[in-house]
Backbone of each chain as ProteinMPNN parsed JSONL, in Angstrom:
{"seq_chain_A": "GAGVSQSPSNKVTEKGKDVELRCDPISGHTALYWYRQSLGQGLEFLIYFQGNSAPDKSGLPSDRFSAERTGGSVSTLTIQRTQQEDSAVYLCASSLGAGGPNTGELFFGEGSRLTVL", "coords_chain_A": {"N_chain_A": [[56.488, 216.103, -121.578], [55.072, 213.973, -124.005], [56.912, 212.955, -125.57], [60.13, 212.374, -127.106], [63.047, 214.328, -125.525], [64.799, 217.16, -126.231], [67.614, 218.952, -125.199], [70.256, 221.581, -125.639], [67.883, 222.655, -128.548], [69.498, 224.306, -130.662], [72.908, 224.677, -130.344], [75.833, 227.045, -130.648], [78.949, 227.616, -130.909], [82.386, 227.684, -129.996], [85.631, 226.898, -131.372], [87.013, 224.491, -129.708], [85.75, 224.546, -127.357], [83.809, 223.537, -124.847], [80.907, 221.338, -124.701], [77.238, 220.031, -123.471], [75.113, 218.167, -124.248], [71.44, 217.449, -123.623], [69.481, 214.861, -123.108], [65.933, 213.906, -123.111], [63.749, 210.775, -122.238], [61.135, 208.908, -123.403], [59.053, 208.497, -120.689], [59.496, 205.165, -118.974], [60.965, 203.792, -121.027], [63.574, 201.324, -121.311], [65.539, 201.802, -122.979], [68.241, 203.514, -124.542], [69.501, 205.881, -127.269], [72.177, 207.322, -129.007], [72.518, 209.17, -131.891], [74.349, 210.886, -134.507], [73.961, 212.99, -137.023], [75.051, 214.399, -140.262], [75.096, 216.471, -143.107], [74.287, 214.829, -145.927], [75.225, 212.369, -144.703], [73.912, 210.233, -143.219], [72.981, 208.365, -140.541], [74.356, 208.532, -138.284], [75.151, 206.154, -136.038], [76.05, 206.548, -132.296], [76.388, 205.934, -129.63], [74.575, 203.683, -126.803], [72.903, 202.913, -124.74], [71.59, 200.925, -122.352], [68.95, 200.611, -119.788], [70.917, 201.775, -117.039], [73.619, 201.428, -118.1], [75.809, 201.121, -120.332], [76.161, 199.062, -123.113], [77.267, 199.059, -125.668], [79.546, 201.397, -127.225], [80.706, 201.803, -129.284], [80.474, 203.575, -131.361], [81.144, 205.883, -130.979], [83.128, 208.665, -131.869], [85.47, 209.459, -130.731], [87.88, 209.585, -128.357], [87.221, 212.504, -127.051], [84.299, 212.278, -126.927], [81.804, 211.783, -124.981], [79.472, 210.084, -122.843], [76.467, 209.679, -120.611], [74.133, 208.257, -118.253], [71.65, 208.68, -116.1], [69.945, 207.756, -113.264], [68.903, 205.92, -115.037], [67.198, 207.436, -116.672], [67.046, 210.472, -117.708], [69.751, 211.097, -120.253], [73.118, 212.813, -121.282], [75.59, 213.885, -123.529], [78.674, 214.276, -124.074], [81.025, 216.615, -125.332], [83.98, 217.54, -125.54], [86.562, 220.379, -126.397], [85.585, 220.777, -128.775], [85.656, 220.443, -132.02], [85.487, 221.776, -135.822], [84.461, 219.671, -137.49], [82.669, 218.742, -135.95], [80.076, 219.495, -136.002], [76.808, 218.959, -136.326], [73.607, 217.551, -136.322], [72.533, 216.112, -133.482], [70.958, 213.538, -132.726], [68.229, 211.993, -130.322], [67.009, 208.953, -129.275], [64.668, 206.841, -128.332], [63.558, 203.633, -126.86], [61.789, 201.223, -125.835], [63.229, 198.653, -125.625], [64.418, 195.299, -125.089], [62.913, 192.343, -126.892], [60.523, 190.962, -128.177], [58.03, 191.611, -130.695], [58.18, 194.726, -132.839], [59.289, 196.534, -130.469], [61.367, 197.203, -131.233], [61.23, 199.493, -132.262], [62.218, 203.019, -132.93], [61.859, 205.747, -130.925], [62.059, 209.059, -131.866], [63.712, 212.269, -130.56], [63.761, 216.257, -131.331], [66.419, 216.649, -132.215], [69.667, 218.202, -131.387], [70.999, 220.667, -132.582], [74.216, 221.182, -133.397], [76.611, 223.914, -133.772], [79.433, 224.515, -134.947], [82.185, 226.937, -134.754]], "CA_chain_A": [[55.81, 215.636, -122.908], [55.039, 212.764, -123.961], [57.914, 212.038, -126.465], [61.541, 212.384, -125.951], [62.544, 216.075, -125.363], [66.607, 217.439, -126.226], [68.28, 220.755, -125.157], [69.07, 222.669, -126.267], [67.774, 222.79, -129.751], [70.376, 224.743, -131.402], [73.89, 225.28, -129.877], [76.731, 227.749, -131.816], [79.98, 227.228, -129.867], [83.605, 228.321, -130.55], [86.23, 225.527, -131.529], [87.791, 224.235, -128.154], [85.038, 224.97, -125.959], [82.963, 221.825, -124.2], [79.347, 221.501, -125.192], [76.614, 219.303, -123.032], [73.744, 218.126, -125.12], [70.765, 216.665, -122.911], [68.207, 213.638, -123.935], [65.074, 212.772, -121.748], [63.591, 210.072, -123.251], [59.576, 208.706, -123.106], [59.031, 207.537, -119.617], [59.609, 203.831, -119.199], [61.859, 203.09, -122.312], [64.622, 201.058, -121.046], [66.775, 201.867, -124.069], [68.32, 205.114, -125.1], [70.017, 205.907, -128.299], [72.35, 208.504, -129.791], [73.051, 209.473, -133.188], [74.956, 212.333, -135.254], [73.25, 213.203, -138.417], [75.463, 215.102, -140.814], [73.991, 216.872, -144.292], [74.26, 213.716, -146.754], [76.064, 211.383, -144.208], [72.764, 209.864, -142.953], [72.165, 208.853, -138.975], [75.923, 207.657, -137.372], [75.339, 205.534, -134.187], [77.299, 207.04, -131.212], [76.066, 205.332, -128.463], [73.774, 203.048, -126.986], [72.285, 202.529, -123.267], [70.129, 199.769, -121.411], [68.978, 201.069, -118.123], [72.433, 203.4, -116.84], [75.015, 200.964, -118.639], [76.165, 201.543, -122.165], [77.037, 198.064, -123.974], [78.035, 199.847, -126.897], [79.949, 202.497, -126.953], [81.17, 201.585, -130.632], [80.273, 204.087, -132.199], [82.199, 207.403, -130.287], [83.942, 208.911, -133.246], [86.959, 210.082, -130.342], [87.743, 210.09, -126.595], [86.457, 213.716, -126.714], [83.266, 211.953, -126.912], [81.566, 210.884, -123.792], [77.736, 209.991, -122.553], [76.271, 209.009, -119.437], [72.552, 208.216, -118.214], [71.629, 208.215, -114.785], [68.386, 206.883, -112.962], [67.517, 205.037, -115.967], [66.452, 208.464, -117.604], [68.313, 211.765, -118.271], [71.188, 210.958, -120.632], [73.667, 213.631, -121.4], [76.19, 213.849, -124.545], [79.472, 215.749, -123.809], [81.789, 216.562, -126.692], [85.242, 218.52, -125.099], [87.541, 220.867, -127.342], [84.817, 220.882, -130.043], [86.091, 220.796, -133.535], [84.656, 222.232, -136.693], [84.104, 218.477, -138.009], [81.505, 217.814, -134.824], [79.261, 220.443, -136.264], [76.103, 218.144, -136.844], [72.595, 217.723, -135.568], [72.536, 215.154, -132.986], [69.51, 213.211, -132.035], [68.831, 211.082, -129.34], [66.148, 208.265, -129.529], [64.403, 205.747, -127.15], [62.985, 202.504, -127.233], [61.387, 200.022, -124.783], [64.087, 197.706, -125.086], [64.628, 194.247, -126.169], [61.841, 191.142, -126.736], [59.338, 190.783, -129.095], [57.726, 192.597, -132.169], [57.954, 196.467, -132.725], [59.701, 197.141, -129.531], [62.615, 197.955, -131.611], [60.809, 200.906, -132.867], [63.044, 204.344, -132.141], [61.106, 207.523, -130.818], [63.11, 210.35, -131.885], [63.703, 213.471, -130.378], [63.996, 217.138, -132.778], [67.69, 217.062, -132.061], [70.592, 219.197, -131.119], [72.023, 221.055, -134.22], [75.734, 222.056, -133.414], [77.437, 224.461, -134.877], [81.322, 224.962, -134.323], [82.848, 228.043, -135.433]], "C_chain_A": [[55.821, 214.565, -122.74], [56.047, 212.017, -125.086], [59.196, 212.754, -125.753], [62.038, 213.883, -126.397], [64.304, 216.205, -124.931], [66.739, 218.639, -125.83], [69.316, 220.655, -125.427], [69.029, 222.163, -127.825], [68.538, 223.316, -130.907], [71.719, 225.346, -130.497], [75.065, 225.732, -130.904], [77.738, 227.87, -130.45], [81.09, 227.487, -130.745], [84.329, 226.904, -130.572], [87.108, 225.758, -130.157], [87.173, 223.851, -127.288], [84.441, 223.654, -126.155], [81.363, 222.179, -124.48], [78.681, 220.088, -124.156], [75.17, 219.555, -123.694], [72.911, 216.919, -123.938], [69.495, 215.775, -123.843], [67.077, 213.705, -122.803], [64.188, 212.108, -122.383], [62.187, 209.764, -122.564], [59.602, 207.978, -121.969], [58.872, 205.844, -119.962], [60.432, 203.578, -119.652], [63.093, 203.17, -121.385], [66.237, 201.441, -121.632], [66.824, 203.45, -124.608], [69.443, 204.988, -126.261], [70.906, 207.4, -128.777], [72.822, 208.807, -130.948], [73.345, 210.665, -133.578], [74.284, 211.883, -136.818], [73.897, 214.566, -139.291], [74.758, 215.266, -141.914], [74.837, 215.955, -145.229], [75.275, 212.452, -146.064], [75.045, 210.073, -143.947], [73.008, 209.845, -141.597], [73.66, 207.776, -138.21], [75.455, 207.395, -136.033], [76.297, 205.996, -133.786], [77.234, 205.875, -130.102], [74.725, 204.443, -128.053], [73.548, 202.761, -124.992], [71.001, 201.573, -123.413], [70.139, 200.112, -120.019], [70.079, 202.338, -118.305], [73.587, 202.693, -117.708], [75.188, 201.136, -120.345], [77.133, 200.21, -122.654], [77.454, 198.304, -125.009], [78.143, 200.673, -127.216], [80.68, 203.029, -128.486], [81.448, 202.764, -131.417], [80.886, 205.497, -132.166], [83.032, 207.425, -131.353], [85.418, 208.919, -132.391], [86.648, 209.722, -128.684], [87.564, 211.421, -126.758], [85.063, 213.759, -126.318], [82.679, 211.578, -125.578], [79.845, 210.913, -123.554], [77.592, 209.179, -121.01], [74.958, 209.11, -119.028], [72.686, 208.153, -116.664], [70.094, 208.526, -114.524], [67.93, 206.269, -114.02], [66.834, 206.213, -116.93], [66.964, 209.029, -118.439], [69.853, 210.91, -119.227], [71.773, 212.562, -120.958], [74.832, 213.324, -122.233], [77.052, 214.749, -124.41], [80.484, 215.727, -125.009], [82.607, 217.787, -125.876], [85.931, 218.947, -126.187], [86.956, 220.363, -128.68], [85.655, 221.053, -131.042], [85.134, 221.509, -134.568], [83.671, 220.819, -137.211], [82.665, 217.981, -137.185], [80.401, 218.391, -135.215], [78.328, 219.538, -137.281], [74.987, 218.423, -136.017], [72.902, 215.909, -134.83], [71.415, 214.787, -132.131], [69.63, 211.774, -131.045], [67.155, 210.518, -129.325], [65.858, 206.993, -128.135], [63.642, 204.798, -127.193], [62.613, 202.005, -125.656], [62.243, 199.082, -124.943], [63.624, 196.538, -126.3], [63.475, 193.344, -125.901], [60.391, 191.736, -127.604], [58.899, 191.821, -130.613], [57.579, 193.906, -132.125], [58.384, 197.089, -131.247], [60.803, 197.335, -129.882], [62.473, 199.042, -132.257], [61.441, 201.807, -131.732], [62.07, 205.499, -131.894], [62.093, 208.11, -131.067], [62.842, 211.247, -131.253], [63.822, 214.478, -131.748], [65.763, 217.243, -133.144], [68.255, 218.17, -131.531], [71.344, 219.681, -131.864], [73.259, 222.142, -133.014], [76.198, 222.612, -134.428], [78.6, 224.933, -134.227], [82.076, 225.696, -134.809], [84.407, 228.031, -135.016]], "O_chain_A": [[56.309, 213.968, -121.78], [55.993, 210.828, -125.402], [59.382, 213.327, -124.679], [61.581, 214.505, -127.355], [64.924, 215.734, -123.978], [65.878, 219.456, -126.158], [69.669, 219.483, -125.555], [69.899, 221.438, -128.306], [68.317, 222.88, -132.037], [71.575, 226.447, -129.967], [75.32, 225.015, -131.871], [77.391, 228.136, -129.299], [80.971, 227.538, -131.969], [83.865, 225.923, -129.991], [87.659, 226.763, -129.709], [87.561, 223.036, -126.45], [84.473, 222.899, -127.127], [80.862, 223.302, -124.416], [79.441, 219.131, -124.005], [74.416, 220.527, -123.721], [73.435, 215.897, -123.495], [68.88, 216.049, -124.874], [67.405, 213.548, -121.627], [63.639, 212.765, -123.267], [61.948, 210.182, -121.431], [60.101, 206.854, -122.021], [58.29, 205.37, -120.938], [61.178, 202.945, -118.905], [63.604, 204.157, -120.855], [67.379, 201.425, -121.174], [65.944, 204.246, -124.936], [70.242, 204.053, -126.2], [70.293, 208.463, -128.876], [74.034, 208.592, -130.917], [72.71, 211.605, -133.102], [74.198, 210.82, -137.433], [73.392, 215.672, -139.099], [73.807, 214.503, -142.079], [76.029, 216.232, -145.359], [75.964, 211.717, -146.772], [75.349, 208.98, -144.426], [73.264, 210.934, -141.082], [73.711, 206.617, -137.799], [75.375, 208.203, -135.108], [77.353, 206.053, -134.416], [78.128, 205.053, -129.903], [73.804, 204.435, -128.87], [74.475, 202.352, -124.293], [70.001, 201.483, -124.125], [71.074, 199.963, -119.233], [70.183, 203.286, -119.084], [74.524, 203.424, -118.029], [74.36, 201.247, -121.25], [78.364, 200.182, -122.639], [78.289, 197.477, -125.375], [77.148, 201.247, -127.658], [81.065, 204.16, -128.781], [82.493, 202.936, -132.044], [81.094, 206.157, -133.184], [83.615, 206.428, -131.777], [86.436, 208.538, -132.969], [85.596, 209.632, -128.053], [88.506, 211.63, -125.994], [84.531, 214.666, -125.677], [83.452, 210.799, -125.021], [79.119, 211.744, -124.099], [78.352, 208.37, -120.478], [74.425, 210.147, -119.425], [73.653, 207.663, -116.081], [69.295, 209.198, -115.176], [66.731, 206.01, -114.126], [66.039, 205.919, -117.822], [67.334, 208.647, -119.549], [70.755, 210.277, -118.68], [70.965, 213.489, -120.897], [75.379, 212.321, -121.773], [76.724, 215.93, -124.52], [80.654, 214.654, -125.589], [82.031, 218.837, -125.592], [86.063, 218.116, -127.086], [87.584, 219.711, -129.515], [86.495, 221.941, -130.896], [84.012, 221.824, -134.169], [82.444, 220.866, -137.307], [81.836, 217.161, -137.579], [79.423, 217.794, -134.764], [78.599, 219.296, -138.457], [75.061, 219.271, -135.127], [73.303, 214.899, -135.408], [70.98, 215.396, -131.154], [70.502, 210.91, -130.955], [66.204, 211.3, -129.351], [66.635, 206.502, -127.316], [62.624, 205.173, -127.775], [63.112, 202.396, -124.601], [61.979, 198.27, -124.055], [63.062, 196.537, -127.395], [62.959, 193.436, -124.787], [59.609, 192.681, -127.504], [59.616, 192.564, -131.282], [56.771, 194.326, -131.297], [57.816, 198.119, -130.885], [61.565, 197.695, -128.985], [63.417, 199.6, -132.816], [61.418, 201.724, -130.504], [61.57, 206.095, -132.848], [63.143, 207.766, -130.524], [61.627, 211.394, -131.122], [63.936, 214.031, -132.889], [66.237, 217.802, -134.133], [67.541, 219.113, -131.189], [72.479, 219.211, -131.938], [73.184, 223.146, -132.305], [76.284, 222.211, -135.589], [78.692, 225.596, -133.194], [82.913, 225.117, -135.502], [85.174, 228.88, -135.469]]}, "seq_chain_B": "QKEVEQDPGPLSVPEGAIVSLNCTYSNSAFQYFMWYRQYSRKGPELLMYTYSSGNKEDGRFTAQVDKSSKYISLFIRDSQPSDSATYLCALAESGGGADGLTFGKGTHLIIQP", "coords_chain_B": {"N_chain_B": [[81.873, 197.707, -150.121], [79.153, 199.295, -149.021], [77.051, 198.864, -145.913], [73.991, 199.159, -146.379], [72.45, 200.648, -148.805], [71.174, 203.407, -150.28], [69.502, 205.863, -152.498], [70.295, 208.933, -152.246], [68.598, 210.757, -153.252], [68.099, 214.266, -154.525], [64.244, 212.932, -155.4], [61.706, 214.3, -156.956], [58.558, 214.394, -157.859], [54.749, 214.403, -159.238], [52.038, 215.691, -157.608], [50.056, 213.237, -156.849], [51.131, 210.967, -158.352], [52.671, 207.357, -157.974], [54.864, 206.497, -155.878], [58.393, 205.353, -155.514], [60.34, 203.706, -153.506], [63.835, 202.726, -152.532], [66.031, 200.208, -150.955], [69.036, 198.838, -151.051], [70.889, 196.001, -149.711], [73.661, 194.624, -148.066], [73.908, 192.5, -145.913], [73.122, 189.047, -145.173], [72.098, 188.6, -143.085], [70.035, 190.271, -142.071], [66.974, 190.695, -140.625], [65.106, 192.729, -139.759], [62.876, 194.904, -141.162], [62.231, 198.209, -141.673], [60.875, 201.306, -142.262], [61.585, 204.945, -142.016], [59.925, 208.12, -141.683], [61.481, 211.438, -142.158], [60.774, 214.915, -141.479], [61.643, 218.425, -142.207], [64.082, 219.471, -140.202], [62.971, 218.098, -137.684], [62.851, 215.311, -135.977], [63.51, 211.527, -137.141], [60.252, 209.582, -137.684], [58.588, 206.572, -137.02], [57.292, 204.793, -140.292], [57.148, 202.094, -141.207], [57.428, 198.284, -140.611], [58.179, 195.376, -140.988], [58.769, 191.999, -141.084], [61.2, 189.486, -142.071], [60.553, 188.528, -145.359], [58.023, 189.893, -147.983], [55.062, 191.544, -148.42], [53.937, 194.55, -146.867], [50.38, 196.241, -145.737], [49.919, 199.784, -145.361], [47.56, 202.014, -145.649], [48.167, 204.21, -148.042], [50.636, 203.404, -147.95], [53.129, 201.002, -149.009], [55.112, 198.379, -147.711], [57.865, 196.433, -148.862], [59.653, 193.69, -149.1], [62.255, 191.957, -150.473], [64.195, 189.359, -150.025], [65.583, 187.463, -151.007], [66.882, 189.294, -153.148], [68.106, 190.62, -151.463], [66.586, 193.186, -151.337], [65.174, 196.126, -150.577], [61.461, 197.577, -150.566], [59.545, 201.013, -150.445], [56.653, 202.039, -151.547], [54.482, 204.684, -152.241], [51.387, 205.254, -152.78], [48.753, 207.509, -154.671], [50.541, 210.085, -153.924], [51.218, 213.172, -151.777], [51.458, 216.336, -151.402], [52.442, 216.757, -148.768], [53.803, 214.609, -148.49], [56.123, 215.158, -148.909], [59.384, 214.589, -147.562], [62.118, 213.267, -145.897], [63.07, 209.759, -146.123], [64.131, 207.37, -144.537], [65.507, 204.07, -144.483], [65.587, 201.375, -142.606], [67.659, 198.546, -141.052], [68.355, 195.265, -139.0], [69.325, 192.693, -137.391], [68.327, 191.265, -135.237], [65.467, 191.462, -133.647], [64.382, 193.083, -131.02], [65.288, 195.55, -128.724], [66.605, 197.221, -130.613], [69.36, 197.612, -131.111], [72.224, 197.885, -132.809], [71.156, 198.874, -135.036], [70.763, 199.265, -138.782], [71.027, 202.081, -140.757], [69.601, 203.874, -143.853], [71.32, 206.025, -145.874], [69.333, 208.011, -146.678], [66.751, 208.838, -148.587], [65.765, 212.137, -150.568], [62.668, 213.119, -150.898], [60.097, 214.874, -153.273], [57.31, 216.305, -153.232], [55.612, 217.661, -156.087], [53.027, 220.094, -155.651]], "CA_chain_B": [[80.862, 198.029, -150.056], [78.106, 199.873, -147.538], [75.846, 197.882, -145.348], [72.644, 199.934, -146.625], [72.642, 201.684, -150.062], [69.953, 204.397, -150.34], [69.705, 206.604, -153.127], [69.782, 210.061, -151.733], [67.998, 211.859, -154.396], [66.287, 213.992, -154.273], [63.651, 212.411, -155.818], [60.79, 215.028, -157.559], [57.325, 213.645, -158.402], [53.731, 215.466, -158.993], [50.951, 214.721, -156.642], [48.885, 212.109, -157.091], [51.876, 209.91, -158.664], [53.063, 206.377, -157.039], [56.579, 206.888, -155.67], [58.861, 204.369, -155.262], [61.762, 204.685, -152.771], [64.138, 201.421, -152.561], [67.14, 200.275, -150.524], [69.809, 197.397, -150.791], [71.668, 195.581, -148.416], [74.323, 192.911, -148.254], [74.253, 191.394, -144.932], [71.827, 188.505, -145.198], [71.689, 188.246, -141.072], [68.931, 191.273, -141.448], [65.505, 190.361, -140.82], [63.311, 193.189, -139.353], [63.118, 196.171, -142.081], [61.651, 199.573, -141.184], [61.187, 202.526, -143.269], [61.441, 206.122, -140.931], [60.222, 209.103, -142.489], [61.864, 212.238, -141.409], [60.352, 216.202, -142.039], [62.858, 218.884, -142.372], [64.13, 219.582, -139.185], [62.213, 217.42, -136.942], [63.623, 213.495, -135.937], [62.589, 210.364, -137.626], [59.38, 208.935, -137.144], [58.916, 205.003, -137.512], [56.348, 204.992, -140.902], [56.583, 200.811, -141.699], [57.882, 197.317, -140.022], [58.328, 194.623, -141.331], [59.663, 190.871, -140.455], [61.195, 188.763, -143.26], [59.892, 188.923, -146.572], [56.608, 189.657, -148.192], [54.459, 193.185, -148.706], [52.918, 194.945, -145.935], [49.912, 197.951, -146.624], [49.083, 200.16, -144.061], [46.882, 202.923, -145.68], [48.498, 204.543, -149.106], [51.802, 202.595, -148.025], [53.441, 199.934, -149.071], [56.983, 198.089, -147.742], [58.192, 195.04, -149.925], [60.663, 192.865, -148.86], [62.933, 190.477, -150.766], [65.598, 188.619, -149.157], [66.948, 186.861, -151.883], [67.762, 189.938, -153.922], [68.425, 191.95, -150.656], [66.112, 194.51, -151.616], [63.789, 196.523, -149.702], [60.682, 199.097, -151.23], [58.594, 201.478, -149.984], [55.763, 202.297, -152.189], [53.503, 205.392, -152.009], [50.206, 205.563, -153.616], [48.213, 208.565, -154.497], [51.256, 210.932, -153.379], [50.259, 214.025, -151.672], [52.15, 217.345, -150.657], [52.631, 216.376, -147.46], [55.065, 213.363, -148.1], [57.632, 215.288, -148.706], [60.378, 214.517, -146.629], [63.54, 212.018, -146.367], [62.738, 208.583, -146.485], [65.191, 206.664, -144.618], [65.293, 202.403, -144.68], [66.469, 200.824, -141.761], [67.371, 197.106, -140.493], [68.171, 194.93, -137.77], [69.461, 191.72, -137.51], [67.331, 191.021, -134.364], [63.817, 192.988, -133.259], [64.664, 193.697, -129.955], [66.297, 197.071, -128.454], [66.966, 198.324, -131.618], [71.059, 197.863, -131.075], [72.719, 197.153, -134.443], [69.774, 198.829, -136.559], [71.465, 199.908, -139.477], [70.398, 202.966, -141.384], [70.097, 203.845, -145.075], [71.194, 207.462, -145.768], [67.658, 208.355, -146.627], [65.658, 209.497, -149.681], [64.909, 213.31, -150.034], [61.306, 213.217, -151.316], [59.642, 216.107, -152.931], [55.948, 216.075, -153.795], [55.159, 218.721, -156.323], [51.457, 220.816, -155.919]], "C_chain_B": [[80.213, 198.429, -148.458], [77.491, 198.561, -147.226], [74.496, 197.792, -146.46], [73.095, 200.915, -147.454], [71.307, 202.379, -149.905], [70.146, 205.577, -151.403], [69.297, 208.061, -152.306], [68.671, 211.288, -151.934], [68.255, 213.213, -155.049], [65.6, 213.609, -155.6], [62.676, 213.474, -156.06], [59.591, 214.016, -158.475], [56.284, 214.716, -158.373], [52.767, 214.594, -158.294], [50.186, 214.263, -157.646], [49.885, 210.629, -157.699], [51.833, 208.785, -157.811], [54.408, 206.606, -157.134], [57.059, 205.328, -155.127], [60.165, 204.596, -154.97], [62.588, 203.007, -152.476], [65.909, 201.468, -151.385], [67.766, 198.781, -150.927], [70.791, 197.009, -149.86], [72.791, 194.223, -148.812], [74.577, 192.114, -147.078], [72.645, 190.558, -144.761], [71.569, 188.061, -143.85], [70.109, 189.247, -140.713], [67.735, 190.885, -141.963], [64.395, 190.981, -140.644], [63.807, 194.795, -140.442], [62.079, 197.325, -142.017], [61.959, 200.723, -142.052], [60.905, 203.775, -141.978], [61.071, 207.567, -141.922], [60.715, 210.455, -141.486], [61.785, 214.169, -142.49], [61.466, 216.926, -141.936], [62.971, 219.694, -140.621], [63.464, 219.289, -137.555], [63.395, 215.67, -137.069], [62.592, 212.331, -136.843], [61.562, 209.492, -137.237], [59.532, 207.362, -138.074], [57.744, 205.187, -138.795], [56.005, 202.897, -140.978], [57.51, 199.904, -140.902], [57.581, 196.359, -140.436], [59.317, 193.665, -140.381], [59.388, 189.733, -141.641], [60.672, 189.533, -144.354], [58.351, 188.693, -146.815], [56.569, 191.531, -148.237], [54.0, 193.203, -147.26], [52.255, 196.299, -146.052], [49.66, 198.299, -145.257], [48.352, 201.585, -145.26], [46.994, 203.024, -147.386], [50.154, 203.672, -149.004], [51.922, 201.218, -148.127], [54.841, 199.086, -148.885], [56.289, 196.805, -148.393], [60.1, 194.777, -149.625], [61.235, 192.002, -149.866], [64.427, 190.395, -150.239], [66.571, 187.787, -150.115], [67.436, 187.824, -152.572], [68.14, 190.98, -152.528], [68.52, 193.15, -151.042], [65.078, 194.592, -151.167], [62.999, 197.622, -150.651], [59.884, 199.68, -150.549], [57.916, 202.342, -150.919], [54.504, 203.394, -151.42], [52.329, 205.94, -152.969], [49.603, 206.984, -153.365], [49.385, 209.79, -153.838], [50.8, 212.51, -152.913], [51.964, 215.537, -150.919], [53.136, 216.765, -149.41], [53.436, 215.22, -146.803], [55.812, 213.859, -148.257], [58.346, 215.413, -147.799], [61.586, 213.397, -147.06], [62.919, 210.857, -145.547], [63.833, 207.754, -145.727], [64.918, 204.792, -144.523], [66.452, 202.482, -143.187], [66.108, 199.299, -141.447], [68.298, 196.509, -139.546], [68.46, 193.384, -137.725], [67.961, 190.895, -136.448], [65.764, 192.211, -134.149], [64.008, 193.516, -132.099], [65.548, 194.409, -129.596], [66.715, 197.464, -129.29], [68.872, 198.286, -131.888], [71.139, 197.102, -132.52], [71.845, 197.555, -135.665], [70.837, 200.454, -137.135], [70.805, 200.968, -140.604], [70.505, 203.442, -142.818], [70.742, 205.765, -145.068], [70.165, 208.519, -145.987], [67.489, 209.178, -147.971], [65.216, 210.509, -149.436], [63.752, 213.078, -151.29], [60.663, 214.765, -151.751], [58.082, 215.865, -153.884], [55.324, 217.428, -154.413], [53.386, 218.947, -156.607], [50.989, 220.298, -157.549]], "O_chain_B": [[80.537, 198.098, -147.318], [77.401, 197.541, -147.909], [74.101, 196.83, -147.118], [73.868, 201.823, -147.149], [70.385, 201.775, -149.355], [71.073, 206.333, -151.111], [68.178, 208.253, -151.829], [68.174, 212.193, -151.264], [68.656, 213.184, -156.212], [66.112, 213.835, -156.697], [62.605, 213.961, -154.932], [59.758, 213.22, -159.4], [56.499, 215.768, -157.77], [52.632, 213.371, -158.294], [49.808, 214.638, -158.756], [49.487, 209.475, -157.54], [51.081, 208.9, -156.844], [55.04, 206.856, -158.161], [56.396, 204.458, -154.562], [60.986, 205.264, -155.598], [61.81, 202.094, -152.198], [66.633, 202.438, -151.165], [67.076, 197.773, -151.078], [71.476, 197.848, -149.275], [72.69, 193.255, -149.565], [75.344, 191.152, -147.123], [71.547, 191.01, -144.434], [70.796, 187.131, -143.619], [69.354, 189.159, -139.745], [67.386, 190.738, -143.135], [63.25, 190.625, -140.925], [64.827, 195.479, -140.363], [60.961, 197.054, -142.455], [63.074, 201.029, -142.475], [60.094, 203.534, -141.085], [61.866, 207.985, -142.763], [60.407, 210.522, -140.296], [62.34, 214.532, -143.527], [62.458, 216.291, -141.578], [62.068, 220.315, -140.06], [63.48, 220.038, -136.579], [64.228, 215.221, -137.856], [61.384, 212.34, -137.08], [61.869, 208.598, -136.448], [60.129, 207.049, -139.103], [56.912, 205.96, -138.322], [54.874, 202.435, -140.829], [58.465, 200.501, -140.405], [56.363, 196.212, -140.338], [60.132, 193.97, -139.51], [58.346, 189.238, -142.071], [60.407, 190.734, -144.391], [57.606, 187.865, -146.291], [57.44, 192.396, -148.15], [53.739, 192.211, -146.579], [52.886, 197.32, -146.323], [49.334, 197.589, -144.306], [49.357, 202.159, -145.677], [46.294, 202.309, -148.103], [50.73, 203.385, -150.054], [51.193, 200.376, -147.603], [55.649, 199.092, -149.814], [55.156, 196.335, -148.493], [61.164, 195.359, -149.836], [60.449, 191.097, -150.146], [65.385, 191.161, -150.131], [67.775, 187.54, -150.054], [68.604, 187.581, -152.874], [68.45, 192.146, -152.769], [69.451, 193.945, -151.171], [64.166, 193.765, -151.139], [63.618, 198.411, -151.365], [59.261, 198.918, -149.81], [58.475, 203.407, -151.182], [53.821, 203.12, -150.433], [52.421, 206.893, -153.743], [49.758, 207.61, -152.317], [48.773, 210.531, -153.069], [50.028, 213.088, -153.677], [52.991, 215.416, -150.251], [54.329, 216.465, -149.374], [53.7, 214.88, -145.65], [56.803, 213.284, -147.805], [58.123, 216.351, -147.033], [61.849, 212.886, -148.149], [62.354, 211.022, -144.466], [64.653, 207.36, -146.556], [63.723, 204.499, -144.512], [67.442, 203.135, -142.858], [64.99, 198.784, -141.48], [69.18, 197.291, -139.192], [67.491, 192.769, -138.17], [66.994, 190.24, -136.838], [65.39, 193.331, -134.494], [63.75, 194.719, -132.109], [66.691, 194.157, -129.979], [67.499, 198.369, -129.003], [69.455, 198.908, -132.776], [70.495, 196.216, -133.082], [71.728, 197.017, -136.766], [71.269, 201.528, -136.717], [69.973, 200.453, -141.352], [71.686, 203.453, -143.164], [70.451, 206.539, -144.156], [70.19, 209.666, -145.54], [68.204, 210.147, -148.228], [64.421, 210.608, -148.502], [64.072, 212.893, -152.464], [60.645, 215.699, -150.949], [57.956, 215.333, -154.987], [54.693, 218.22, -153.714], [52.663, 218.322, -157.383], [49.912, 220.655, -158.025]]}, "name": "protein", "num_of_chains": 2, "seq": "GAGVSQSPSNKVTEKGKDVELRCDPISGHTALYWYRQSLGQGLEFLIYFQGNSAPDKSGLPSDRFSAERTGGSVSTLTIQRTQQEDSAVYLCASSLGAGGPNTGELFFGEGSRLTVLQKEVEQDPGPLSVPEGAIVSLNCTYSNSAFQYFMWYRQYSRKGPELLMYTYSSGNKEDGRFTAQVDKSSKYISLFIRDSQPSDSATYLCALAESGGGADGLTFGKGTHLIIQP"}
């Protein structure tokens, strides 16, 4: 499709299990972002990729969270040993990258809704 | 003090009313100001993008930036039930790459038919 694609759309897991969330950005977009959205908390920045490198990992909440991007395209966000407080919607976005007006526009996927029981 | 403050609402108005949504911020380095609209169970989508101070109009939507007061607004004229959504302001120091984009928590808007 033409938009940002995320999978799974919904994931229910038990506390302590690992989960992987996948993001397929818009073709040609060099920048990719992961955000977390919890009820009443707004959008929390997690990590930003430019190409395959991640110049800004400052938002990852703990060392249980990691992300990678390969081939300058698909990205996976991995949460190890999930906790109940990890329950949220994880949103991926992509953009054209640096330079010029309107290149800051983020195109979001529909998110992966994670529930940790 | 948080970098960006936005009233979460909900804000409920009758169809046809003029809606005013606002954010205040503390970082004077912000130069790029955006409004995203998010429907339930969807990702946010860009609605308006402005640089520095002033007004920008697009159809029924007007974005206003007052850098001296660190205050931004989104006005919706002739509001429609389809405008019911959460509106998030987003601010950036630089216009490229969108790293460092700071979002407000969003205002939940309900337009009553």
